[in-house]
ZADO-1210 file (C-alpha; in nm, 4 decimals, padded with zeros to 6 digits):
<atoms>
<atom x="03.9978" y="00.4991" z="-01.0388" code="MET" pos="1"/>
<atom x="03.7337" y="00.3426" z="-01.2642" code="ARG" pos="2"/>
<atom x="03.3853" y="00.4716" z="-01.1885" code="ARG" pos="3"/>
<atom x="03.1360" y="00.2093" z="-01.0768" code="LEU" pos="4"/>
<atom x="02.8240" y="00.3401" z="-01.2487" code="CYS" pos="5"/>
<atom x="02.7273" y="00.5477" z="-01.5536" code="PRO" pos="6"/>
<atom x="02.6729" y="00.9209" z="-01.5302" code="THR" pos="7"/>
<atom x="02.3270" y="01.0677" z="-01.4834" code="ILE" pos="8"/>
<atom x="02.3562" y="01.2324" z="-01.8267" code="SER" pos="9"/>
<atom x="02.4179" y="00.8955" z="-01.9884" code="GLU" pos="10"/>
<atom x="02.1285" y="00.7329" z="-01.8051" code="LEU" pos="11"/>
<atom x="01.8937" y="01.0229" z="-01.8858" code="ASN" pos="12"/>
<atom x="01.9869" y="00.9970" z="-02.2529" code="ALA" pos="13"/>
<atom x="01.9337" y="00.6205" z="-02.2492" code="PHE" pos="14"/>
<atom x="01.5920" y="00.6402" z="-02.0842" code="HIS" pos="15"/>
<atom x="01.4746" y="00.9208" z="-02.3118" code="ALA" pos="16"/>
<atom x="01.5944" y="00.7373" z="-02.6225" code="ALA" pos="17"/>
<atom x="01.4278" y="00.4154" z="-02.5044" code="ALA" pos="18"/>
<atom x="01.1054" y="00.6038" z="-02.4390" code="LYS" pos="19"/>
<atom x="01.0898" y="00.7592" z="-02.7874" code="HIS" pos="20"/>
<atom x="01.2944" y="00.4980" z="-02.9743" code="LEU" pos="21"/>
<atom x="01.4762" y="00.7823" z="-03.1417" code="GLY" pos="22"/>
<atom x="01.7436" y="01.0427" z="-03.0755" code="PHE" pos="23"/>
<atom x="01.5514" y="01.3428" z="-03.2116" code="THR" pos="24"/>
<atom x="01.2589" y="01.3298" z="-02.9678" code="LEU" pos="25"/>
<atom x="01.4911" y="01.2298" z="-02.6845" code="ALA" pos="26"/>
<atom x="01.7036" y="01.5398" z="-02.7524" code="ALA" pos="27"/>
<atom x="01.3931" y="01.7594" z="-02.7596" code="LYS" pos="28"/>
<atom x="01.2714" y="01.6167" z="-02.4243" code="GLU" pos="29"/>
<atom x="01.6074" y="01.6791" z="-02.2547" code="LEU" pos="30"/>
<atom x="01.6687" y="02.0146" z="-02.4284" code="CYS" pos="31"/>
<atom x="02.0033" y="01.9044" z="-02.5750" code="VAL" pos="32"/>
<atom x="02.1252" y="01.8356" z="-02.9247" code="THR" pos="33"/>
<atom x="02.0733" y="01.5084" z="-03.1077" code="GLN" pos="34"/>
<atom x="02.4489" y="01.4613" z="-03.1275" code="SER" pos="35"/>
<atom x="02.4705" y="01.4938" z="-02.7467" code="ALA" pos="36"/>
<atom x="02.2210" y="01.2102" z="-02.7064" code="ILE" pos="37"/>
<atom x="02.4183" y="01.0019" z="-02.9548" code="SER" pos="38"/>
<atom x="02.7446" y="01.0654" z="-02.7700" code="ARG" pos="39"/>
<atom x="02.5929" y="00.9761" z="-02.4314" code="HIS" pos="40"/>
<atom x="02.4467" y="00.6510" z="-02.5677" code="ILE" pos="41"/>
<atom x="02.7768" y="00.5588" z="-02.7327" code="ALA" pos="42"/>
<atom x="02.9648" y="00.6290" z="-02.4085" code="ALA" pos="43"/>
<atom x="02.7157" y="00.4193" z="-02.2091" code="LEU" pos="44"/>
<atom x="02.7402" y="00.1280" z="-02.4509" code="GLU" pos="45"/>
<atom x="03.1186" y="00.1492" z="-02.4402" code="ASP" pos="46"/>
<atom x="03.1144" y="00.1533" z="-02.0599" code="TYR" pos="47"/>
<atom x="02.8767" y="-00.1453" z="-02.0379" code="LEU" pos="48"/>
<atom x="03.0405" y="-00.3370" z="-02.3196" code="GLY" pos="49"/>
<atom x="02.6933" y="-00.4052" z="-02.4622" code="GLN" pos="50"/>
<atom x="02.4886" y="-00.2688" z="-02.7497" code="LYS" pos="51"/>
<atom x="02.1694" y="-00.1166" z="-02.6089" code="LEU" pos="52"/>
<atom x="02.0015" y="-00.0232" z="-02.9374" code="PHE" pos="53"/>
<atom x="01.9783" y="-00.1544" z="-03.2908" code="LEU" pos="54"/>
<atom x="01.9975" y="00.1369" z="-03.5350" code="ARG" pos="55"/>
<atom x="01.7407" y="00.0883" z="-03.8119" code="LYS" pos="56"/>
<atom x="01.6145" y="00.3095" z="-04.0913" code="SER" pos="57"/>
<atom x="01.2808" y="00.3457" z="-03.9102" code="THR" pos="58"/>
<atom x="01.4411" y="00.4396" z="-03.5778" code="GLY" pos="59"/>
<atom x="01.5826" y="00.2595" z="-03.2758" code="LEU" pos="60"/>
<atom x="01.5031" y="-00.0793" z="-03.1322" code="GLU" pos="61"/>
<atom x="01.6133" y="-00.1989" z="-02.7892" code="LEU" pos="62"/>
<atom x="01.8389" y="-00.5001" z="-02.7843" code="THR" pos="63"/>
<atom x="01.7756" y="-00.7730" z="-02.5307" code="GLU" pos="64"/>
<atom x="02.0502" y="-00.6231" z="-02.3151" code="ALA" pos="65"/>
<atom x="01.8986" y="-00.2764" z="-02.3565" code="GLY" pos="66"/>
<atom x="01.5508" y="-00.3930" z="-02.2499" code="ALA" pos="67"/>
<atom x="01.6966" y="-00.5723" z="-01.9482" code="THR" pos="68"/>
<atom x="01.9005" y="-00.2692" z="-01.8440" code="TYR" pos="69"/>
<atom x="01.6011" y="-00.0366" z="-01.8904" code="LEU" pos="70"/>
<atom x="01.3838" y="-00.2453" z="-01.6573" code="ASN" pos="71"/>
<atom x="01.6639" y="-00.2753" z="-01.4021" code="ALA" pos="72"/>
<atom x="01.7453" y="00.0975" z="-01.3883" code="THR" pos="73"/>
<atom x="01.3923" y="00.2395" z="-01.4142" code="ARG" pos="74"/>
<atom x="01.3115" y="00.2091" z="-01.0378" code="PRO" pos="75"/>
<atom x="01.6401" y="00.3795" z="-00.9445" code="ALA" pos="76"/>
<atom x="01.5769" y="00.6674" z="-01.1851" code="MET" pos="77"/>
<atom x="01.2235" y="00.7090" z="-01.0509" code="ALA" pos="78"/>
<atom x="01.3581" y="00.7215" z="-00.6958" code="THR" pos="79"/>
<atom x="01.6135" y="00.9884" z="-00.7894" code="LEU" pos="80"/>
<atom x="01.3496" y="01.1995" z="-00.9633" code="GLU" pos="81"/>
<atom x="01.1089" y="01.1673" z="-00.6704" code="SER" pos="82"/>
<atom x="01.3728" y="01.2577" z="-00.4105" code="ALA" pos="83"/>
<atom x="01.4941" y="01.5527" z="-00.6165" code="THR" pos="84"/>
<atom x="01.1441" y="01.6882" z="-00.6744" code="ALA" pos="85"/>
<atom x="01.0649" y="01.6517" z="-00.3043" code="GLN" pos="86"/>
<atom x="01.3725" y="01.8403" z="-00.1920" code="LEU" pos="87"/>
<atom x="01.3306" y="02.1179" z="-00.4500" code="MET" pos="88"/>
<atom x="00.9600" y="02.1697" z="-00.3901" code="SER" pos="89"/>
<atom x="00.9313" y="02.1287" z="-00.0156" code="TYR" pos="90"/>
<atom x="01.2778" y="02.1722" z="00.1276" code="GLY" pos="91"/>
<atom x="01.2570" y="01.8242" z="00.2781" code="GLY" pos="92"/>
<atom x="00.9373" y="01.9033" z="00.4754" code="ASN" pos="93"/>
<atom x="00.6906" y="01.7287" z="00.2479" code="GLY" pos="94"/>
<atom x="00.6632" y="01.5911" z="-00.1024" code="GLY" pos="95"/>
<atom x="00.5035" y="01.2889" z="-00.2626" code="ALA" pos="96"/>
<atom x="00.4881" y="00.9294" z="-00.1445" code="LEU" pos="97"/>
<atom x="00.3946" y="00.6398" z="-00.3735" code="ASN" pos="98"/>
<atom x="00.1811" y="00.4130" z="-00.1565" code="LEU" pos="99"/>
<atom x="00.0528" y="00.0628" z="-00.2287" code="SER" pos="100"/>
<atom x="-00.2617" y="-00.0214" z="-00.0293" code="VAL" pos="101"/>
<atom x="-00.4934" y="-00.3268" z="-00.0246" code="PRO" pos="102"/>
<atom x="-00.8191" y="-00.2265" z="-00.2003" code="PRO" pos="103"/>
<atom x="-01.0504" y="-00.3046" z="00.0916" code="THR" pos="104"/>
<atom x="-00.8356" y="-00.1246" z="00.3475" code="PHE" pos="105"/>
<atom x="-00.8157" y="00.1760" z="00.1162" code="ALA" pos="106"/>
<atom x="-01.1906" y="00.1947" z="00.0536" code="ALA" pos="107"/>
<atom x="-01.3166" y="00.1007" z="00.4006" code="GLN" pos="108"/>
<atom x="-01.0643" y="00.2676" z="00.6286" code="TRP" pos="109"/>
<atom x="-00.8125" y="00.4964" z="00.4580" code="LEU" pos="110"/>
<atom x="-01.0145" y="00.6924" z="00.2022" code="PHE" pos="111"/>
<atom x="-01.2736" y="00.8211" z="00.4534" code="PRO" pos="112"/>
<atom x="-00.9816" y="00.9828" z="00.6401" code="ARG" pos="113"/>
<atom x="-00.8170" y="01.1546" z="00.3424" code="LEU" pos="114"/>
<atom x="-01.0017" y="01.4800" z="00.4110" code="GLY" pos="115"/>
<atom x="-00.8300" y="01.4905" z="00.7500" code="HIS" pos="116"/>
<atom x="-00.5004" y="01.4050" z="00.5811" code="PHE" pos="117"/>
<atom x="-00.5350" y="01.6935" z="00.3360" code="LYS" pos="118"/>
<atom x="-00.6175" y="01.9390" z="00.6143" code="ARG" pos="119"/>
<atom x="-00.3367" y="01.8110" z="00.8361" code="THR" pos="120"/>
<atom x="-00.0561" y="01.7624" z="00.5821" code="LEU" pos="121"/>
<atom x="-00.1301" y="01.9896" z="00.2842" code="PRO" pos="122"/>
<atom x="00.2367" y="01.9752" z="00.1821" code="GLN" pos="123"/>
<atom x="00.2253" y="01.5982" z="00.1231" code="VAL" pos="124"/>
<atom x="00.0846" y="01.4215" z="-00.1817" code="THR" pos="125"/>
<atom x="-00.0139" y="01.0555" z="-00.1684" code="LEU" pos="126"/>
<atom x="00.0044" y="00.8666" z="-00.4974" code="ASN" pos="127"/>
<atom x="-00.1885" y="00.5401" z="-00.4809" code="PHE" pos="128"/>
<atom x="-00.0122" y="00.2941" z="-00.7097" code="VAL" pos="129"/>
<atom x="-00.1316" y="-00.0512" z="-00.8146" code="ARG" pos="130"/>
<atom x="-00.1511" y="-00.2802" z="-00.5128" code="TYR" pos="131"/>
<atom x="00.0910" y="-00.5684" z="-00.5027" code="GLN" pos="132"/>
<atom x="00.1650" y="-00.7805" z="-00.1989" code="HIS" pos="133"/>
<atom x="00.5422" y="-00.7650" z="-00.1676" code="ALA" pos="134"/>
<atom x="00.7170" y="-01.0622" z="-00.0121" code="HIS" pos="135"/>
<atom x="01.0723" y="-00.9279" z="-00.0306" code="ASP" pos="136"/>
<atom x="01.1441" y="-00.5567" z="-00.0045" code="PHE" pos="137"/>
<atom x="01.5006" y="-00.6032" z="-00.1237" code="ALA" pos="138"/>
<atom x="01.3520" y="-00.6377" z="-00.4735" code="VAL" pos="139"/>
<atom x="01.2708" y="-00.3019" z="-00.6434" code="PRO" pos="140"/>
<atom x="00.9007" y="-00.2089" z="-00.6513" code="HIS" pos="141"/>
<atom x="00.6934" y="00.0724" z="-00.7970" code="ASP" pos="142"/>
<atom x="00.6074" y="00.2081" z="-00.4523" code="PHE" pos="143"/>
<atom x="00.7917" y="00.3890" z="-00.1742" code="ASP" pos="144"/>
<atom x="00.5886" y="00.2194" z="00.0981" code="ALA" pos="145"/>
<atom x="00.3083" y="-00.0344" z="00.1237" code="ALA" pos="146"/>
<atom x="00.0353" y="-00.1212" z="00.3694" code="ILE" pos="147"/>
<atom x="00.0263" y="-00.4998" z="00.3925" code="GLN" pos="148"/>
<atom x="-00.1769" y="-00.7552" z="00.5841" code="TYR" pos="149"/>
<atom x="00.0194" y="-01.0240" z="00.7596" code="GLY" pos="150"/>
<atom x="00.2329" y="-01.1161" z="01.0582" code="TYR" pos="151"/>
<atom x="00.4780" y="-00.8276" z="01.0213" code="GLY" pos="152"/>
<atom x="00.7768" y="-01.0351" z="00.9101" code="ASN" pos="153"/>
<atom x="00.8690" y="-00.9265" z="00.5578" code="TRP" pos="154"/>
<atom x="01.2345" y="-00.9662" z="00.4502" code="PRO" pos="155"/>
<atom x="01.4310" y="-00.6409" z="00.4134" code="SER" pos="156"/>
<atom x="01.1325" y="-00.4336" z="00.5290" code="ALA" pos="157"/>
<atom x="01.0811" y="-00.1943" z="00.8157" code="ASN" pos="158"/>
<atom x="00.7296" y="-00.2958" z="00.9271" code="ALA" pos="159"/>
<atom x="00.5242" y="-00.0852" z="01.1705" code="ARG" pos="160"/>
<atom x="00.1964" y="-00.2258" z="01.3006" code="TYR" pos="161"/>
<atom x="-00.1005" y="00.0009" z="01.2351" code="LEU" pos="162"/>
<atom x="-00.4348" y="-00.1688" z="01.3027" code="ILE" pos="163"/>
<atom x="-00.6439" y="-00.4745" z="01.2233" code="GLY" pos="164"/>
<atom x="-00.5606" y="-00.7407" z="01.4826" code="LYS" pos="165"/>
<atom x="-00.8984" y="-00.6892" z="01.6477" code="GLU" pos="166"/>
<atom x="-01.1443" y="-00.8973" z="01.4449" code="THR" pos="167"/>
<atom x="-01.5221" y="-00.9253" z="01.4462" code="SER" pos="168"/>
<atom x="-01.7524" y="-01.2136" z="01.3634" code="LEU" pos="169"/>
<atom x="-02.0327" y="-01.0488" z="01.1659" code="VAL" pos="170"/>
<atom x="-02.3482" y="-01.1298" z="00.9747" code="CYS" pos="171"/>
<atom x="-02.6682" y="-00.9580" z="00.8674" code="SER" pos="172"/>
<atom x="-02.9399" y="-00.9036" z="01.1309" code="PRO" pos="173"/>
<atom x="-03.1781" y="-01.1220" z="00.9284" code="HIS" pos="174"/>
<atom x="-02.9333" y="-01.4142" z="00.9196" code="LEU" pos="175"/>
<atom x="-02.8697" y="-01.3825" z="01.2935" code="ARG" pos="176"/>
<atom x="-03.2413" y="-01.4045" z="01.3667" code="ASP" pos="177"/>
<atom x="-03.3353" y="-01.6663" z="01.1081" code="SER" pos="178"/>
<atom x="-03.0753" y="-01.9345" z="01.1920" code="LEU" pos="179"/>
<atom x="-03.0757" y="-01.8211" z="01.4809" code="PRO" pos="180"/>
<atom x="-02.7271" y="-01.7443" z="01.6074" code="LEU" pos="181"/>
<atom x="-02.7272" y="-01.7356" z="01.9870" code="ALA" pos="182"/>
<atom x="-02.4086" y="-01.9250" z="02.0776" code="THR" pos="183"/>
<atom x="-02.0907" y="-02.0206" z="01.8880" code="PRO" pos="184"/>
<atom x="-02.2205" y="-02.3772" z="01.8587" code="ALA" pos="185"/>
<atom x="-02.4965" y="-02.2462" z="01.6283" code="ASP" pos="186"/>
<atom x="-02.2331" y="-02.1753" z="01.3630" code="LEU" pos="187"/>
<atom x="-02.2626" y="-02.5414" z="01.2587" code="GLN" pos="188"/>
<atom x="-02.5786" y="-02.4355" z="01.0719" code="ARG" pos="189"/>
<atom x="-02.4175" y="-02.1298" z="00.9110" code="ALA" pos="190"/>
<atom x="-02.2273" y="-02.0731" z="00.5884" code="THR" pos="191"/>
<atom x="-01.8738" y="-01.9688" z="00.6785" code="LEU" pos="192"/>
<atom x="-01.7357" y="-01.7104" z="00.4364" code="LEU" pos="193"/>
<atom x="-01.3672" y="-01.7820" z="00.3733" code="GLN" pos="194"/>
<atom x="-01.0826" y="-01.5473" z="00.2812" code="HIS" pos="195"/>
<atom x="-00.8632" y="-01.7678" z="00.0621" code="ILE" pos="196"/>
<atom x="-00.5463" y="-01.5849" z="00.1698" code="GLU" pos="197"/>
<atom x="-00.6303" y="-01.6129" z="00.5407" code="VAL" pos="198"/>
<atom x="-00.7177" y="-01.9839" z="00.5505" code="PRO" pos="199"/>
<atom x="-00.6838" y="-02.0335" z="00.9269" code="LEU" pos="200"/>
<atom x="-00.9140" y="-01.7507" z="01.0357" code="ALA" pos="201"/>
<atom x="-01.2125" y="-01.9720" z="01.1109" code="TRP" pos="202"/>
<atom x="-01.0022" y="-02.2501" z="01.2600" code="HIS" pos="203"/>
<atom x="-00.8367" y="-02.0079" z="01.5038" code="ASP" pos="204"/>
<atom x="-01.1697" y="-01.8489" z="01.6020" code="TRP" pos="205"/>
<atom x="-01.3507" y="-02.1789" z="01.6562" code="LEU" pos="206"/>
<atom x="-01.0589" y="-02.3265" z="01.8509" code="GLU" pos="207"/>
<atom x="-01.0406" y="-02.0191" z="02.0749" code="ALA" pos="208"/>
<atom x="-01.4122" y="-02.0557" z="02.1540" code="HIS" pos="209"/>
<atom x="-01.3973" y="-02.4301" z="02.2243" code="GLY" pos="210"/>
<atom x="-01.5891" y="-02.5293" z="01.9103" code="CYS" pos="211"/>
<atom x="-01.5448" y="-02.8177" z="01.6673" code="ASP" pos="212"/>
<atom x="-01.2933" y="-02.7095" z="01.4008" code="THR" pos="213"/>
<atom x="-01.3501" y="-02.9941" z="01.1523" code="SER" pos="214"/>
<atom x="-01.5643" y="-02.7743" z="00.9263" code="GLY" pos="215"/>
<atom x="-01.3550" y="-02.4594" z="00.9584" code="SER" pos="216"/>
<atom x="-01.2290" y="-02.4709" z="00.5972" code="ARG" pos="217"/>
<atom x="-01.5684" y="-02.5346" z="00.4356" code="PHE" pos="218"/>
<atom x="-01.7480" y="-02.2426" z="00.2757" code="GLY" pos="219"/>
<atom x="-01.7324" y="-02.0147" z="-00.0288" code="PRO" pos="220"/>
<atom x="-01.3943" y="-01.8483" z="-00.0804" code="GLY" pos="221"/>
<atom x="-01.3152" y="-01.4861" z="-00.1648" code="PHE" pos="222"/>
<atom x="-00.9872" y="-01.3080" z="-00.2342" code="ASN" pos="223"/>
<atom x="-01.0923" y="-00.9666" z="-00.0980" code="LEU" pos="224"/>
<atom x="-01.2398" y="-00.8618" z="00.2343" code="TYR" pos="225"/>
<atom x="-01.4622" y="-00.6160" z="00.0475" code="SER" pos="226"/>
<atom x="-01.6364" y="-00.9081" z="-00.1262" code="LEU" pos="227"/>
<atom x="-01.6727" y="-01.0936" z="00.2023" code="ILE" pos="228"/>
<atom x="-01.8251" y="-00.7860" z="00.3653" code="ILE" pos="229"/>
<atom x="-02.0765" y="-00.7403" z="00.0838" code="ARG" pos="230"/>
<atom x="-02.1651" y="-01.1105" z="00.0956" code="ALA" pos="231"/>
<atom x="-02.2220" y="-01.0878" z="00.4714" code="ALA" pos="232"/>
<atom x="-02.4396" y="-00.7769" z="00.4333" code="VAL" pos="233"/>
<atom x="-02.6525" y="-00.9618" z="00.1774" code="SER" pos="234"/>
<atom x="-02.7115" y="-01.2460" z="00.4228" code="GLY" pos="235"/>
<atom x="-02.5057" y="-01.5020" z="00.2317" code="PHE" pos="236"/>
<atom x="-02.3116" y="-01.6157" z="00.5366" code="GLY" pos="237"/>
<atom x="-02.1072" y="-01.5316" z="00.8457" code="VAL" pos="238"/>
<atom x="-01.7684" y="-01.3623" z="00.8184" code="ALA" pos="239"/>
<atom x="-01.4598" y="-01.2959" z="01.0269" code="ILE" pos="240"/>
<atom x="-01.3054" y="-00.9613" z="00.9331" code="VAL" pos="241"/>
<atom x="-01.0802" y="-00.6992" z="01.0906" code="PRO" pos="242"/>
<atom x="-01.3103" y="-00.4746" z="01.2932" code="THR" pos="243"/>
<atom x="-01.1610" y="-00.1611" z="01.1406" code="CYS" pos="244"/>
<atom x="-01.3042" y="-00.2608" z="00.8007" code="LEU" pos="245"/>
<atom x="-01.6679" y="-00.2830" z="00.9146" code="VAL" pos="246"/>
<atom x="-01.7015" y="00.0139" z="01.1487" code="GLU" pos="247"/>
<atom x="-01.9548" y="00.1897" z="00.9228" code="ASP" pos="248"/>
<atom x="-02.1596" y="-00.1266" z="00.8623" code="GLU" pos="249"/>
<atom x="-02.1766" y="-00.2006" z="01.2350" code="LEU" pos="250"/>
<atom x="-02.2793" y="00.1559" z="01.3124" code="GLN" pos="251"/>
<atom x="-02.5442" y="00.1537" z="01.0396" code="ALA" pos="252"/>
<atom x="-02.6790" y="-00.1854" z="01.1512" code="GLY" pos="253"/>
<atom x="-02.6324" y="-00.3601" z="00.8169" code="SER" pos="254"/>
<atom x="-02.3973" y="-00.5952" z="01.0001" code="LEU" pos="255"/>
<atom x="-02.4161" y="-00.7182" z="01.3593" code="VAL" pos="256"/>
<atom x="-02.1882" y="-00.9110" z="01.5936" code="GLU" pos="257"/>
<atom x="-02.4202" y="-01.1908" z="01.7110" code="PRO" pos="258"/>
<atom x="-02.1965" y="-01.2994" z="01.9996" code="PHE" pos="259"/>
<atom x="-02.0735" y="-00.9552" z="02.1020" code="GLY" pos="260"/>
<atom x="-01.7130" y="-01.0504" z="02.1778" code="SER" pos="261"/>
<atom x="-01.4150" y="-00.9800" z="01.9507" code="ARG" pos="262"/>
<atom x="-01.1080" y="-01.1880" z="01.8763" code="PHE" pos="263"/>
<atom x="-00.7408" y="-01.0901" z="01.8670" code="GLN" pos="264"/>
<atom x="-00.5852" y="-01.2221" z="01.5476" code="SER" pos="265"/>
<atom x="-00.2089" y="-01.2607" z="01.4977" code="PRO" pos="266"/>
<atom x="-00.2538" y="-01.0841" z="01.1629" code="LEU" pos="267"/>
<atom x="-00.2811" y="-00.7116" z="01.1096" code="GLY" pos="268"/>
<atom x="-00.2137" y="-00.4197" z="00.8756" code="TYR" pos="269"/>
<atom x="00.1456" y="-00.2940" z="00.8717" code="TYR" pos="270"/>
<atom x="00.3132" y="00.0009" z="00.7056" code="LEU" pos="271"/>
<atom x="00.6144" y="-00.1479" z="00.5287" code="CYS" pos="272"/>
<atom x="00.9049" y="00.0128" z="00.3484" code="ALA" pos="273"/>
<atom x="01.2679" y="-00.0584" z="00.2649" code="PRO" pos="274"/>
<atom x="01.4905" y="00.0859" z="00.5367" code="SER" pos="275"/>
<atom x="01.6340" y="00.3446" z="00.2961" code="ALA" pos="276"/>
<atom x="01.2844" y="00.4905" z="00.2404" code="ARG" pos="277"/>
<atom x="01.2076" y="00.5303" z="00.6102" code="THR" pos="278"/>
<atom x="01.4573" y="00.8153" z="00.6372" code="ASN" pos="279"/>
<atom x="01.2568" y="01.0309" z="00.3967" code="LEU" pos="280"/>
<atom x="01.0756" y="01.3116" z="00.5737" code="SER" pos="281"/>
<atom x="00.7602" y="01.2475" z="00.3702" code="VAL" pos="282"/>
<atom x="00.7566" y="00.8846" z="00.4861" code="TYR" pos="283"/>
<atom x="00.7953" y="00.9931" z="00.8493" code="LYS" pos="284"/>
<atom x="00.5037" y="01.2356" z="00.8154" code="LEU" pos="285"/>
<atom x="00.2722" y="00.9807" z="00.6552" code="VAL" pos="286"/>
<atom x="00.3731" y="00.7141" z="00.9060" code="SER" pos="287"/>
<atom x="00.3042" y="00.9454" z="01.2005" code="ALA" pos="288"/>
<atom x="-00.0346" y="01.0454" z="01.0552" code="TRP" pos="289"/>
<atom x="-00.1378" y="00.6829" z="01.0019" code="LEU" pos="290"/>
<atom x="-00.0433" y="00.5919" z="01.3585" code="GLU" pos="291"/>
<atom x="-00.2363" y="00.8950" z="01.4840" code="HIS" pos="292"/>
<atom x="-00.5512" y="00.7791" z="01.3034" code="CYS" pos="293"/>
<atom x="-00.5111" y="00.4235" z="01.4302" code="CYS" pos="294"/>
<atom x="-00.4677" y="00.5393" z="01.7899" code="ASN" pos="295"/>
<atom x="-00.7511" y="00.7941" z="01.7711" code="HIS" pos="296"/>
<atom x="-01.0622" y="00.6266" z="01.6251" code="PRO" pos="297"/>
<atom x="-01.2415" y="00.9606" z="01.5818" code="ASP" pos="298"/>
<atom x="-00.9565" y="01.1137" z="01.3792" code="ALA" pos="299"/>
<atom x="-01.0628" y="01.1952" z="01.0263" code="GLY" pos="300"/>
<atom x="-01.4332" y="01.1985" z="01.1045" code="SER" pos="301"/>
<atom x="-01.6197" y="01.4304" z="00.8729" code="ALA" pos="302"/>
<atom x="-01.8665" y="01.5201" z="01.1462" code="ASP" pos="303"/>
<atom x="-01.6446" y="01.5852" z="01.4435" code="SER" pos="304"/>
<atom x="-01.2893" y="01.6765" z="01.5301" code="ALA" pos="305"/>
<atom x="-01.0877" y="01.4227" z="01.7295" code="PRO" pos="306"/>
<atom x="-01.0615" y="01.4789" z="02.1005" code="ALA" pos="307"/>
<atom x="-00.7274" y="01.6508" z="02.1676" code="PRO" pos="308"/>
<atom x="-00.4442" y="01.4459" z="02.3108" code="HIS" pos="309"/>
<atom x="-00.1601" y="01.6551" z="02.4560" code="PRO" pos="310"/>
<atom x="00.1103" y="01.4036" z="02.3572" code="ASP" pos="311"/>
<atom x="00.0028" y="01.3793" z="01.9927" code="CYS" pos="312"/>
<atom x="00.1437" y="01.6349" z="01.7478" code="LEU" pos="313"/>
<atom x="-00.1483" y="01.5852" z="01.5090" code="PHE" pos="314"/>
<atom x="-00.4009" y="01.6892" z="01.7735" code="CYS" pos="315"/>
<atom x="-00.2436" y="02.0272" z="01.8391" code="GLN" pos="316"/>
<atom x="-00.3805" y="02.2187" z="01.5405" code="GLY" pos="317"/>
<atom x="-00.1459" y="02.4898" z="01.4034" code="PRO" pos="318"/>
<atom x="00.2227" y="02.4060" z="01.3839" code="GLY" pos="319"/>
<atom x="00.1757" y="02.0447" z="01.2791" code="LEU" pos="320"/>
<atom x="00.4907" y="01.8448" z="01.2030" code="PRO" pos="321"/>
<atom x="00.6527" y="01.9432" z="00.8793" code="GLY" pos="322"/>
<atom x="00.4254" y="02.2425" z="00.8221" code="ARG" pos="323"/>
<atom x="00.6025" y="02.5622" z="00.7311" code="ALA" pos="324"/>
</atoms>
């Protein structure tokens, strides 16, 4: 029966040769002979029916087919290496997870809790890769999982809601007092800070509070909640943001909620991953920890330990899930 894919030895030789554009350094990296690299490349080219390299006096050069094949196989090789390292190092009870996180959510909510993460899951390493909003998880990405803001309906993704549907209308204390802002109708005098990727936020809020929505799209636009938060703190305008992103500012008093009430948005932060990744033990551990922090607001606090909850594994101290 004809095999349906190249051997790992052939792929390793190809990737090493493409990395160094030469057989000598590729052989040294893989601890084999130069002739072994040459044989593996020749066998791979014969199998594919395509030349992957141009042999020149100065070394190797990828052909168009070689460059295309390198980009197509790189994610699969990275996944194999990651899974192998995880199993060898942690026996399936930990490892590393490449996580893509929106910058504001990382800085405002996740990073302050990483001390708790390290204490709770010392056998797990989180690698924060460049954030990219994935629309289709059937397409290979550089991450194992991603935290994304949206409605929770991403193709080919297992999406688990975390936090963020509760939103707050916020502004600086000075702006509240100087306009003043006493009722929602007073927003007609305010500058509405807009998130360009959440264009209906103000419309939905104003409609829910029985206000005129004709001006809901007018106001300076920003592409990050972190910029909106800083603009609101400076008194530039009024913002609608997920409450979880402004907990510290509200506690410190640099931002206030002039009307007191909060609004339930249809949007929120979700942990998303291709279904194949969700079976990894390291994904299950990280997912459970994230849900623990979302369900226990005091979890991860540097000043106090979270109140124990008998049904939560992460509140029970020694013998945490996955810990040897």
